[in-house]
C-alpha positions as CSV (number, residue, x, y, z in Angstrom):
1,M,18.3,95.6,110.7
2,E,18.0,95.6,107.0
3,S,16.5,92.3,105.7
4,S,19.1,92.2,102.9
5,V,21.9,92.2,105.5
6,K,20.2,89.5,107.6
7,E,19.6,87.3,104.6
8,A,23.2,87.7,103.4
9,V,24.7,86.9,106.8
10,M,22.4,83.8,107.1
11,R,23.4,82.6,103.6
12,A,27.1,83.2,104.3
13,V,27.0,81.1,107.5
14,D,25.2,78.3,105.7
15,R,28.0,78.3,103.0
16,E,31.0,78.8,105.4
17,P,33.1,75.6,105.2
18,F,34.4,75.8,108.9
19,A,30.9,76.4,110.2
20,R,29.6,73.5,108.2
21,A,32.4,71.2,109.4
22,L,31.4,71.8,113.0
23,G,27.7,71.8,112.4
24,L,27.2,75.5,113.4
25,K,23.7,76.9,112.9
26,L,22.8,80.6,113.0
27,V,19.4,80.4,114.6
28,D,18.7,84.1,115.4
29,L,20.1,87.4,114.1
30,A,19.3,91.0,114.8
31,E,21.3,94.2,114.8
32,G,24.0,93.7,117.4
33,F,22.7,90.3,118.4
34,S,23.2,86.7,117.3
35,V,22.5,83.2,118.4
36,V,24.5,80.2,117.1
37,E,24.1,76.6,118.1
38,M,26.0,73.4,117.7
39,T,25.9,69.9,119.0
40,Y,29.0,68.8,121.1
41,E,30.3,65.6,119.4
42,P,32.8,64.1,121.9
43,G,34.6,61.9,119.4
44,S,35.7,64.7,117.2
45,M,35.6,67.7,119.6
46,N,37.6,66.3,122.6
47,N,40.9,67.4,124.0
48,L,43.7,65.3,125.5
49,C,41.8,65.0,128.7
50,D,38.7,63.6,126.9
51,L,36.7,66.8,127.6
52,A,35.3,69.3,125.2
53,H,38.2,71.0,123.4
54,G,38.3,74.8,124.1
55,G,38.8,75.4,120.4
56,A,35.4,73.9,119.6
57,V,33.7,76.0,122.2
58,F,35.7,79.1,121.1
59,T,34.6,78.4,117.5
60,L,30.9,78.6,118.5
61,I,31.6,81.8,120.4
62,D,33.5,83.3,117.5
63,E,30.7,82.6,115.0
64,A,28.2,84.3,117.3
65,F,30.6,87.2,117.7
66,Q,31.3,87.4,114.0
67,T,27.6,87.4,112.9
68,A,26.5,89.9,115.6
69,S,29.3,92.3,114.8
70,Q,28.6,92.1,111.0
71,S,24.8,92.5,111.5
72,Y,25.2,96.2,110.8
73,G,26.2,95.4,107.2
74,T,29.9,96.5,107.5
75,L,33.0,94.3,107.8
76,A,33.9,94.1,111.5
77,L,37.1,92.3,112.7
78,A,38.0,90.9,116.1
79,L,40.4,93.0,118.1
80,N,40.2,91.1,121.4
81,V,38.4,88.0,122.6
82,N,38.6,87.0,126.3
83,V,36.9,83.6,127.1
84,T,36.3,82.1,130.5
85,Y,35.5,78.4,130.4
86,V,33.1,77.5,133.2
87,A,32.1,73.9,132.6
88,S,32.6,71.1,130.0
89,P,29.4,70.0,128.2
90,D,27.9,66.5,128.4
91,A,28.3,64.3,125.4
92,G,25.7,65.2,122.7
93,A,24.8,68.5,124.4
94,R,23.3,71.2,122.2
95,L,25.3,74.3,122.9
96,R,24.0,77.8,122.3
97,A,26.2,81.0,122.0
98,E,24.3,84.2,122.4
99,A,26.2,87.4,121.5
100,K,24.8,90.9,122.5
101,V,26.4,94.3,121.8
102,V,27.1,96.1,125.0
103,S,28.4,99.4,123.5
104,R,29.2,100.6,120.0
105,T,31.0,103.6,118.6
106,K,31.7,104.4,114.9
107,R,34.7,102.0,114.9
108,T,34.5,99.7,117.9
109,A,31.9,97.6,119.6
110,S,32.0,95.6,122.8
111,F,30.1,92.3,123.0
112,D,29.0,90.0,125.8
113,I,28.8,86.4,124.8
114,K,27.5,83.4,126.8
115,V,27.5,79.7,126.0
116,T,24.9,77.5,127.6
117,D,23.7,73.9,127.1
118,Q,20.1,72.9,126.3
119,G,19.3,72.9,130.0
120,G,20.6,76.5,130.4
121,R,23.8,75.5,132.3
122,L,26.6,78.0,131.7
123,M,29.5,76.6,129.8
124,A,31.5,79.7,129.0
125,T,31.5,83.5,129.1
126,C,33.2,85.9,126.8
127,Q,33.9,89.6,126.4
128,A,34.9,90.6,122.8
129,L,35.9,93.8,121.0
130,S,35.5,94.3,117.3
131,Y,36.8,96.9,114.9
132,D,34.4,98.2,112.2
133,T,36.3,98.8,108.9
134,G,33.4,100.9,107.5
135,K,33.5,98.7,104.4
136,P,30.4,96.6,103.4
137,V,30.6,92.9,104.2
138,P,32.0,91.2,101.1
139,Y,29.1,88.7,100.8
140,L,26.4,91.4,100.4
């Protein structure tokens, strides 16, 4: 992975308003691979049943997917994202989404994404498909 691409993606996540609002941190990035973490804050991230809102967990997944798919330096967009929620995290849990490319062609890439808590307990799994536009990422 080109260092200029890695630095640009890292800076973009640090500046991204939605990522900042949820406390998302890009902690590792390589070509076709990304790790993003966040702390589950029950007061602001709960659903009607007082459990972790699926949208908060999905946001973590999507950030890992986005950064892994754009690690090649070209703008990639989500075509399909299929999430299975396995467990709800404990209050204050540090959640980690790890995205890995499974296969990649000139225009599409398939990713496997897993969300775990700090103890390694599985919270969610995801299969995602991206479309590579062939255009450079706009923040390079």
